[in-house]
VOLUM-34991 format. One line per field, with one value per residue: residue in three letters; x negated, y, z negated of N, C-alpha, C, O in turn. Coordinates in steps of 0.1 Angstrom, whole numbers, padded with zeros to 4 digits. Example, Ala and Ser with C-alpha at 12.3 -4.5 7.8 and 13.67 -1.06 7.14 Angstrom:
BEGIN
type ala	ser
n_xx -0132	-0128
n_yy -0057	-0022
n_zz -0078	-0071
ca_xx -0123	-0137
ca_yy -0045	-0011
ca_zz -0078	-0071
c_xx -0132	-0129
c_yy -0033	0000
c_zz -0078	-0079
o_xx -0142	-0134
o_yy -0033	0011
o_zz -0085	-0080
***
This chain:
BEGIN
type unk	unk	unk	unk	unk	unk	unk	unk	unk	unk	unk	unk	unk	unk	unk	unk	unk	unk	unk	unk	unk	unk	unk	unk	unk	unk	unk	unk	unk	unk	unk	unk	unk	unk	unk	unk	unk	unk	unk	unk	unk	unk	unk	unk	unk	unk	unk	unk	unk	unk	unk	unk	unk	unk	unk	unk	unk	unk	unk	unk	unk	unk	unk	unk	unk	unk	unk	unk	unk	unk	unk	unk	unk	unk	unk	unk	unk	unk	unk	unk	unk	unk	unk	unk	unk	unk
n_xx 0446	0426	0411	0379	0367	0337	0310	0289	0271	0251	0248	0234	0256	0276	0269	0266	0247	0223	0219	0213	0188	0173	0173	0158	0133	0126	0124	0103	0082	0080	0072	0047	0033	0032	0016	-0008	-0015	-0019	-0041	-0059	-0061	-0073	-0098	-0107	-0110	-0132	-0152	-0152	-0159	-0158	-0131	-0119	-0131	-0120	-0093	-0091	-0112	-0146	-0151	-0149	-0136	-0146	-0173	-0173	-0162	-0183	-0204	-0194	-0191	-0218	-0229	-0214	-0194	-0167	-0154	-0156	-0140	-0115	-0110	-0110	-0089	-0068	-0069	-0062	-0037	-0021
n_yy -1108	-1103	-1074	-1073	-1055	-1038	-1035	-1009	-0999	-1009	-1017	-1022	-1024	-1039	-1065	-1079	-1096	-1089	-1063	-1067	-1080	-1060	-1042	-1056	-1058	-1031	-1026	-1043	-1031	-1007	-1017	-1028	-1004	-0993	-1012	-1009	-0983	-0986	-1003	-0986	-0966	-0981	-0987	-0961	-0954	-0968	-0962	-0932	-0915	-0934	-0942	-0918	-0917	-0939	-0932	-0906	-0903	-0896	-0866	-0832	-0834	-0858	-0853	-0833	-0848	-0867	-0851	-0840	-0864	-0872	-0852	-0853	-0879	-0878	-0853	-0859	-0881	-0872	-0852	-0869	-0886	-0867	-0859	-0883	-0889	-0868
n_zz 0793	0764	0751	0737	0709	0710	0689	0685	0667	0640	0606	0573	0556	0567	0564	0535	0523	0537	0528	0501	0504	0516	0495	0476	0489	0490	0462	0456	0470	0455	0430	0437	0444	0419	0406	0420	0413	0386	0385	0397	0378	0357	0369	0370	0344	0335	0355	0364	0388	0408	0409	0417	0443	0455	0456	0468	0486	0495	0488	0479	0453	0444	0441	0421	0400	0397	0389	0365	0350	0348	0333	0309	0297	0289	0299	0327	0329	0320	0341	0363	0358	0359	0386	0399	0389	0396
ca_xx 0434	0425	0398	0372	0360	0322	0304	0276	0262	0250	0242	0234	0268	0284	0264	0262	0234	0212	0217	0205	0174	0167	0171	0147	0121	0122	0119	0090	0072	0078	0064	0034	0027	0029	0005	-0020	-0018	-0024	-0055	-0067	-0064	-0082	-0111	-0111	-0114	-0146	-0161	-0144	-0161	-0153	-0116	-0116	-0135	-0110	-0080	-0092	-0124	-0158	-0149	-0152	-0132	-0155	-0186	-0170	-0161	-0196	-0212	-0188	-0194	-0232	-0231	-0208	-0184	-0153	-0149	-0155	-0129	-0103	-0108	-0107	-0075	-0060	-0069	-0055	-0023	-0013
ca_yy -1110	-1094	-1067	-1074	-1043	-1040	-1027	-1004	-0995	-1019	-1013	-1032	-1025	-1049	-1078	-1077	-1103	-1081	-1051	-1072	-1083	-1047	-1036	-1064	-1054	-1018	-1027	-1049	-1020	-0998	-1024	-1029	-0991	-0991	-1020	-1003	-0971	-0991	-1008	-0974	-0959	-0989	-0984	-0947	-0953	-0974	-0955	-0921	-0911	-0945	-0941	-0907	-0920	-0948	-0925	-0894	-0903	-0889	-0852	-0823	-0839	-0869	-0847	-0827	-0859	-0873	-0841	-0840	-0876	-0872	-0842	-0860	-0889	-0875	-0844	-0866	-0890	-0863	-0847	-0880	-0891	-0857	-0860	-0895	-0889	-0856
ca_zz 0787	0753	0751	0724	0706	0709	0679	0690	0656	0630	0594	0563	0549	0573	0559	0521	0521	0542	0519	0489	0509	0518	0482	0470	0496	0485	0448	0456	0474	0444	0420	0443	0443	0405	0402	0426	0405	0373	0388	0400	0365	0350	0375	0367	0329	0334	0364	0369	0402	0418	0410	0426	0456	0461	0458	0476	0495	0490	0492	0468	0440	0440	0436	0408	0390	0395	0381	0351	0344	0345	0322	0297	0302	0286	0309	0340	0327	0320	0354	0373	0356	0363	0400	0404	0384	0400
c_xx 0431	0411	0392	0365	0345	0317	0290	0266	0262	0243	0242	0247	0277	0281	0259	0249	0222	0209	0210	0191	0167	0164	0159	0134	0117	0118	0106	0079	0070	0070	0049	0026	0023	0017	-0008	-0024	-0024	-0038	-0064	-0071	-0074	-0097	-0116	-0116	-0128	-0156	-0153	-0147	-0156	-0138	-0112	-0119	-0125	-0097	-0081	-0103	-0135	-0158	-0153	-0148	-0141	-0168	-0184	-0169	-0174	-0204	-0207	-0191	-0209	-0235	-0226	-0196	-0170	-0147	-0147	-0143	-0115	-0100	-0104	-0093	-0065	-0058	-0060	-0040	-0014	-0006
c_yy -1099	-1087	-1069	-1061	-1046	-1030	-1022	-1001	-1007	-1014	-1024	-1034	-1036	-1063	-1076	-1084	-1095	-1069	-1055	-1074	-1070	-1041	-1043	-1060	-1040	-1018	-1033	-1039	-1011	-1004	-1025	-1015	-0989	-0999	-1014	-0991	-0975	-0996	-0996	-0967	-0967	-0987	-0971	-0946	-0958	-0966	-0944	-0917	-0922	-0945	-0930	-0910	-0929	-0941	-0914	-0894	-0896	-0875	-0844	-0828	-0850	-0863	-0840	-0837	-0865	-0863	-0840	-0852	-0877	-0863	-0848	-0868	-0884	-0864	-0850	-0875	-0882	-0858	-0857	-0885	-0880	-0857	-0872	-0894	-0878	-0859
c_zz 0776	0754	0737	0721	0704	0699	0684	0679	0646	0618	0584	0556	0555	0568	0545	0518	0525	0533	0506	0493	0510	0504	0475	0476	0491	0471	0447	0460	0462	0433	0424	0441	0428	0400	0408	0418	0392	0375	0390	0387	0357	0355	0371	0352	0328	0343	0370	0383	0412	0419	0419	0440	0463	0464	0468	0486	0488	0496	0479	0454	0435	0434	0423	0397	0387	0386	0366	0343	0340	0333	0309	0302	0301	0296	0323	0340	0328	0334	0364	0371	0361	0379	0405	0400	0389	0413
o_xx 0434	0401	0398	0357	0341	0319	0281	0254	0272	0233	0249	0249	0286	0289	0247	0241	0212	0197	0201	0182	0155	0153	0151	0124	0105	0108	0098	0068	0058	0061	0040	0014	0013	0009	-0018	-0036	-0033	-0047	-0076	-0082	-0083	-0106	-0128	-0125	-0136	-0167	-0148	-0137	-0152	-0133	-0103	-0112	-0122	-0091	-0072	-0103	-0134	-0164	-0160	-0155	-0143	-0173	-0193	-0174	-0177	-0211	-0215	-0194	-0212	-0243	-0233	-0188	-0162	-0136	-0137	-0135	-0106	-0088	-0095	-0086	-0054	-0047	-0052	-0032	-0002	0001
o_yy -1087	-1094	-1067	-1056	-1056	-1018	-1031	-1000	-1013	-1007	-1034	-1044	-1041	-1072	-1072	-1079	-1095	-1064	-1048	-1071	-1069	-1035	-1037	-1059	-1038	-1010	-1029	-1039	-1007	-0998	-1025	-1015	-0983	-0995	-1014	-0989	-0969	-0993	-0996	-0962	-0962	-0986	-0969	-0939	-0953	-0964	-0945	-0915	-0918	-0946	-0931	-0906	-0928	-0944	-0913	-0886	-0889	-0871	-0849	-0826	-0851	-0867	-0840	-0835	-0868	-0868	-0841	-0852	-0883	-0867	-0849	-0863	-0885	-0866	-0847	-0876	-0886	-0858	-0855	-0887	-0883	-0856	-0870	-0899	-0877	-0851
o_zz 0779	0757	0727	0729	0698	0699	0687	0682	0644	0619	0586	0549	0548	0569	0544	0510	0518	0532	0501	0485	0506	0502	0468	0469	0488	0467	0438	0455	0460	0428	0416	0438	0425	0393	0401	0415	0387	0366	0386	0385	0350	0348	0368	0349	0320	0338	0381	0391	0423	0431	0427	0450	0475	0475	0477	0495	0478	0506	0471	0444	0423	0423	0414	0386	0375	0376	0357	0331	0329	0325	0299	0310	0310	0301	0330	0350	0335	0339	0372	0381	0366	0384	0415	0408	0387	0418
***
């Protein structure tokens, strides 16, 4: 009777089709993150404090953004974009 070797470890390299599927899933996640960041930047351009609140929550950065936006729109916009893109 012949002994069959038992494979105890499994990886995507053994099945090339699964490696391609894994790569597609990872690239889709990356594109989704880029889309989310783009939408967040668009929200921030129109309402800077809202963009900061969505990204970071209502904390110190939100209040600084709100005060800068109330004083003058451009400093609030620049600060908010800096916070979101860093």
